[in-house]
Structures are given as C-alpha cells and as structure tokens.
C-alpha positions as CSV (number, residue, x, y, z in Angstrom):
1,M,-0.3,16.8,25.7
2,V,-2.8,16.3,28.3
3,T,-4.0,14.3,30.3
4,F,-7.7,13.1,31.1
5,L,-9.1,11.9,34.1
6,P,-11.9,9.2,33.9
7,N,-14.7,11.8,34.0
8,G,-13.6,13.6,30.9
9,R,-12.2,16.5,33.2
10,F,-8.7,17.8,32.0
11,F,-5.6,16.9,35.1
12,R,-2.6,18.0,33.1
13,I,-2.4,20.2,30.0
14,N,1.2,21.3,28.6
15,Q,1.1,25.5,26.8
16,K,0.8,23.6,23.0
17,F,-3.0,22.4,24.1
18,C,-3.8,25.6,25.1
19,D,-2.9,27.2,21.9
20,I,-4.6,24.8,19.7
21,V,-7.6,24.8,21.5
22,G,-7.6,28.8,22.3
23,Y,-8.0,28.1,26.4
24,D,-5.8,28.9,29.2
25,R,-4.8,26.4,31.6
26,A,-8.0,27.5,34.3
27,E,-10.3,27.3,31.9
28,L,-9.5,23.9,30.6
29,L,-8.9,22.5,33.9
30,A,-12.8,23.5,34.7
31,K,-13.7,21.9,31.8
32,T,-14.5,18.1,30.2
33,Y,-13.1,17.2,26.5
34,F,-16.9,16.8,26.0
35,E,-17.4,20.5,26.1
36,I,-15.1,21.2,23.5
37,T,-15.3,18.2,21.4
38,H,-17.3,18.7,18.5
39,P,-21.1,17.2,18.7
40,E,-20.1,14.7,15.4
41,D,-16.8,13.3,16.2
42,L,-18.0,13.2,20.4
43,Q,-19.2,9.6,20.2
44,A,-16.7,8.0,18.6
45,D,-14.4,9.7,20.7
46,L,-16.3,8.0,23.6
47,A,-16.2,5.1,22.5
48,Y,-12.7,4.9,22.4
49,A,-12.7,5.8,25.8
50,R,-14.3,3.6,27.1
51,S,-12.5,0.4,25.0
52,L,-9.9,2.1,26.9
53,Y,-10.7,2.0,30.3
54,A,-12.2,-1.1,29.8
55,S,-8.9,-2.7,28.6
56,E,-10.5,-3.4,25.4
57,I,-7.7,-1.5,24.0
58,A,-4.4,-0.5,24.7
59,N,-4.6,2.7,22.9
60,Y,-6.3,4.3,20.3
61,S,-5.9,7.2,17.9
62,I,-8.3,9.3,16.2
63,E,-8.8,12.3,14.3
64,K,-11.2,14.6,15.6
65,R,-12.6,17.9,15.9
66,Y,-12.4,20.8,19.0
67,I,-13.9,23.4,19.7
68,R,-12.2,26.5,19.5
69,K,-12.5,29.0,22.8
70,D,-13.2,31.7,19.5
71,G,-15.6,28.7,17.9
72,I,-13.6,27.4,15.4
73,P,-13.1,24.0,14.7
74,V,-9.6,23.1,15.0
75,W,-9.0,19.4,13.3
76,V,-6.0,17.3,15.2
77,N,-4.5,13.7,15.4
78,L,-5.1,12.7,19.1
79,S,-3.3,9.4,20.2
80,A,-4.7,8.0,23.7
81,S,-3.0,5.5,26.2
82,L,-4.0,4.5,29.4
83,V,-1.8,4.9,32.9
84,R,-2.6,3.1,35.9
85,N,-1.5,2.4,39.3
86,S,1.0,-0.3,41.1
87,E,-2.2,-1.7,41.5
88,G,-2.8,-1.8,37.7
89,V,-6.3,0.8,38.5
90,P,-6.7,3.1,35.4
91,Q,-5.7,6.8,37.0
92,Y,-6.0,8.8,33.2
93,S,-5.3,8.8,30.2
94,L,-2.6,10.6,28.4
95,A,-2.8,12.1,24.9
96,V,-1.0,13.2,22.0
97,V,-2.3,16.0,20.2
98,E,-1.5,17.3,17.1
99,D,-3.1,20.1,15.0
100,I,-3.4,18.8,11.7
101,S,-5.8,21.7,10.7
102,V,-3.6,22.6,7.7
103,R,-3.5,18.9,6.3
104,K,-7.2,18.8,6.6
105,Q,-7.9,21.9,4.6
106,V,-4.8,20.6,1.7
107,E,-7.2,17.3,1.9
108,A,-10.5,19.3,1.4
109,N,-9.1,21.5,-1.1
110,L,-7.6,18.9,-3.3
111,E,-11.0,16.9,-2.8
112,R,-13.1,19.5,-4.6
113,A,-10.6,19.4,-6.9
114,Y,-11.4,16.3,-7.9
115,N,-15.0,16.7,-7.9
116,S,-15.1,20.2,-10.2
117,L,-12.5,17.8,-12.6
118,Q,-15.0,14.6,-12.5
119,E,-18.3,17.1,-12.8
120,R,-16.6,18.9,-16.2
121,E,-15.2,15.9,-17.2
122,E,-18.9,14.2,-17.6
123,L,-20.1,17.9,-19.2
124,Y,-17.8,16.8,-21.0
125,R,-18.7,13.6,-22.2
126,T,-22.1,13.9,-22.1
127,L,-21.8,16.9,-24.9
128,T,-19.5,15.2,-26.9
129,T,-21.9,11.8,-27.0
130,H,-25.4,13.8,-27.6
131,A,-23.9,15.8,-30.2
132,P,-24.7,16.2,-33.4
133,V,-21.9,16.0,-35.3
134,G,-18.4,14.0,-35.6
135,I,-16.1,14.8,-32.8
136,F,-12.7,12.5,-31.8
137,Q,-9.7,13.6,-29.7
138,T,-6.3,12.6,-30.5
139,N,-2.9,13.5,-28.4
140,A,0.3,15.0,-29.9
141,E,1.6,11.8,-31.3
142,G,-2.3,11.2,-33.3
143,E,-3.6,8.4,-31.9
144,I,-7.3,8.8,-30.8
145,T,-7.7,9.5,-27.1
146,F,-11.8,9.9,-27.8
147,V,-14.4,9.5,-30.8
148,N,-18.0,10.0,-30.7
149,E,-20.6,7.7,-32.2
150,Q,-21.7,10.2,-34.6
151,W,-18.3,10.6,-35.8
152,C,-17.4,6.6,-36.6
153,E,-21.1,7.3,-38.4
154,I,-19.9,9.9,-40.8
155,A,-16.3,7.4,-41.2
156,G,-18.1,4.3,-41.8
157,M,-15.8,3.5,-39.1
158,T,-16.3,1.1,-35.4
159,R,-14.9,2.7,-32.3
160,E,-12.0,-1.2,-32.7
161,E,-11.3,0.2,-35.8
162,V,-10.8,3.8,-34.8
163,T,-8.5,2.8,-32.0
164,D,-4.4,4.1,-32.5
165,N,-3.9,5.8,-35.7
166,G,-7.0,3.5,-37.5
167,W,-9.4,7.2,-37.6
168,R,-6.3,8.4,-40.5
169,E,-8.2,5.3,-42.9
170,A,-11.1,7.6,-43.6
171,L,-9.7,10.9,-44.6
172,H,-8.2,11.0,-48.4
173,P,-4.7,9.7,-48.9
174,E,-4.0,13.4,-50.2
175,D,-5.4,15.1,-47.1
176,W,-2.8,13.3,-44.9
177,N,-0.7,15.3,-44.6
178,A,-3.1,18.5,-44.8
179,C,-4.4,17.7,-42.0
180,E,-1.2,16.9,-39.7
181,Q,0.3,19.7,-40.8
182,C,-3.4,21.9,-40.0
183,G,-3.4,20.0,-36.7
184,K,0.0,21.0,-36.0
185,S,-0.9,24.8,-36.2
186,P,-0.7,26.5,-32.6
187,S,-3.9,28.0,-33.2
188,G,-5.9,25.3,-35.3
189,S,-7.2,25.7,-38.7
190,T,-10.8,24.7,-41.0
191,S,-10.1,22.4,-44.3
192,S,-12.9,21.0,-46.6
193,K,-11.5,17.7,-47.2
194,R,-13.0,15.1,-50.1
195,G,-16.2,13.7,-49.0
196,K,-16.6,15.8,-45.9
197,N,-16.3,19.1,-44.3
198,M,-13.7,18.3,-41.2
199,A,-12.2,21.0,-38.6
200,V,-8.9,20.4,-37.5
201,A,-7.8,22.2,-34.6
202,K,-4.4,21.1,-32.3
203,C,-3.9,17.2,-32.3
204,W,-4.7,17.1,-28.7
205,Q,-8.4,19.4,-29.2
206,P,-11.8,17.8,-30.3
207,K,-12.0,17.6,-34.1
208,Q,-15.5,18.4,-35.4
209,C,-16.4,16.7,-38.9
210,G,-19.8,16.8,-40.3
211,R,-22.1,16.2,-43.4
C-alpha cells in the first residue's frame, strides 16, 4: 500500500511496496511516482490521476510498470482512490499495489507459444496446399480432417464428397481393410493401391498419394 500527494510525491509507503520496487522508504519519499513509472505507462497513469483529482472518477485500476532501482521493469496492478479532508478537499490518493510480474510472464509465454503454433499451422497449410502430391489427414476414427486440392483431383472427388468417411470411396473395396490396418500400424507403412500409389501413415497423420 502506498499514498501519493497531489504533486505525485510519495507520502506513506509500506515495506511491501519497497520490496516491489527495490527502494527503501527514505529513497522513495524523495521521489515522485513519475520518476519510477515506465515511460510507456506514464501518460495513462497521469490521465487517470487527473480524472481522480478532478472528481471525474471515484477510483481507478491500472496495470502498469515501475522501474525498479536495479533497472528491471516490474508489472503491477494499481488500484487507487482519493482521500479528502472534512471539507471535501483532496488530500492524497491511496493505492493498493499488487506485483503481477509472474502472471504477465506466463501470459507472454502463452502468447509466444500461440503465435508459434499459428505460424507452424500456416506453414503446414501453405505447404500442403501447394504440394505437387495429394495429401489428406484423418483423425483416429478415420474421419477426414484435411485434404488438399491435388488429392481431390487424383481421386476425382470434391471436398464436400470427401467429408467424414467419404474419402474411402476413392479406394478400391478390396483395399479398404489393408489401408485401415496400415493406418493403425504404429510406424505407418507404404503400399500400392489399385490405380494409385498411396502412402499411409498413422490415421491422424498426413497421408500422401500421387499418380
């Protein structure tokens, strides 16, 4: 918990806030919160403070960064309200400050992982769309989850016709069981089917086929 005077100077500070920003009380009492707020977050913070002292808002909450004494940014959630005297004149703002650095790091890691996954999926989609071979993919139940245009051309089927188990219509009836067994094989296998050469991996992995 921390209090700020209208000019931005620190007024009262507890030890928890000192631990968050890495300064002792004496150092903070000689500073304003402007000085230790991350430059990219300062204007938003000031705008809220002005609205608070102008009685435009009763309180506010903001996620912002302080710059610790060691120079490392630290993310916090700051919730502030205004304290007035008996005559209603603003005296200082009272803020509860929570360190949310761990949460922010987790969010950043998840975002990076999501973006990486999206990039890989886009690369896979591009490669399979433009590949000079027929490619299709099924789930463990044998239902189609992806098919490229080349495979449809080879099989003489539309994407709509391939839906679910429709892709099986492209196989000769005598090859259905063999194809299914190949798909269930842990290591996958390659076999020649009537009218086509079809590479069959696990059911949930891409299957390649060419003329």
